[in-house]
C-alpha positions in Angstrom: 33.4 -20.3 196.4 37.0 -19.8 195.1 39.6 -17.3 196.3 39.7 -15.9 192.9 40.2 -12.3 193.0 38.0 -9.6 191.4 40.3 -9.2 188.1 40.6 -13.0 187.8 36.5 -13.4 187.9 36.0 -10.9 185.4 39.1 -11.9 183.4 37.7 -15.5 183.3 34.2 -14.5 182.1 35.5 -12.4 179.3 37.6 -15.3 178.1 34.7 -17.5 178.1 35.1 -19.4 181.4 32.1 -20.1 184.0 33.3 -19.1 187.7 31.1 -20.4 190.3 27.9 -18.9 190.8 28.8 -17.3 194.5 32.2 -16.0 193.0 29.7 -13.9 190.2 27.4 -13.0 192.8 30.1 -11.3 194.9 31.6 -9.8 191.8 28.3 -8.2 191.1 28.0 -6.7 194.4 31.8 -5.3 194.4 31.2 -4.0 190.9 28.2 -2.2 192.1 30.0 -0.7 195.0 32.6 0.6 193.0 30.1 2.3 190.8 28.5 4.3 193.3 32.0 5.2 194.6 32.4 6.7 191.2 29.0 8.1 190.6 29.2 9.7 194.2 32.5 11.4 192.9 31.2 12.6 189.8 28.4 14.1 191.7 30.9 16.1 194.0 32.8 17.1 190.7 29.5 18.4 189.1 28.4 20.2 192.3 31.8 21.8 192.3 31.6 23.3 188.9 27.9 24.1 188.8 28.3 25.9 192.4 32.1 27.3 192.0 33.2 25.5 194.8 37.1 25.5 195.4 38.4 22.2 193.7 40.2 20.7 196.9 40.6 17.1 197.5 36.9 15.5 196.8 36.0 18.3 194.4 39.2 17.9 192.5 39.3 15.7 189.5 42.9 14.7 189.9 42.1 13.8 193.4 39.1 11.9 192.2 40.9 9.8 189.4 43.8 9.1 191.6 41.1 7.7 194.5 39.4 6.0 191.7 42.2 4.6 190.5 43.5 3.1 193.6 40.0 1.9 194.7 39.8 -0.2 191.8 43.1 -1.6 192.1 42.5 -2.7 195.4 39.3 -4.1 194.8 40.8 -6.2 191.7 43.7 -7.5 193.8 41.2 -9.5 196.3 38.2 -11.9 196.1 35.0 -9.6 195.8 33.8 -10.9 199.2 37.0 -9.8 201.0 36.7 -6.4 199.5 33.1 -6.0 200.4 33.7 -7.2 204.0 31.1 -8.4 206.4 29.2 -5.0 206.4 28.2 -5.4 202.9 28.2 -9.5 202.6 24.7 -10.1 201.0 24.7 -13.4 203.0 24.9 -11.3 206.2 21.5 -11.3 208.5 22.9 -8.0 209.4 23.2 -6.4 206.1 19.9 -7.8 205.0 18.2 -6.3 207.9 19.9 -2.9 207.0 18.8 -3.3 203.6 15.2 -3.9 204.4 15.1 -0.9 206.4 16.9 1.4 203.7 14.3 0.5 201.3 11.1 1.1 203.6 12.6 4.7 204.1 13.1 4.9 200.2 9.5 4.0 199.8 8.4 6.7 202.6 10.6 9.4 200.9 9.3 8.4 197.3 5.6 8.4 198.5 6.3 11.8 200.1 7.8 13.0 197.0 5.0 11.9 194.8 2.3 13.8 196.9 1.3 17.1 195.7 
């Protein structure tokens, strides 16, 4: 695996390049992580608006925008594996074990939710 930053990987792909397979794997995981943060931010803003909650910190669009910008800036400046860290490394056995447990819990919740 190279030491390409997330930005360099994305730029290489957009320019017709073919980064190494592992660089792409970690880039997908990093982009999914960034997307998750953005979804959580939008959910907080939506709840603040629909429930008429005060728009402070996480419920403030300006604060969320700055957080999103800075988070993306930090992620783009380093290799995706570095940004993810050991706790979210898909090659980490501990991460895979936590993922298996989480997926089982989701299955249990989904099964309970589908029962009348």
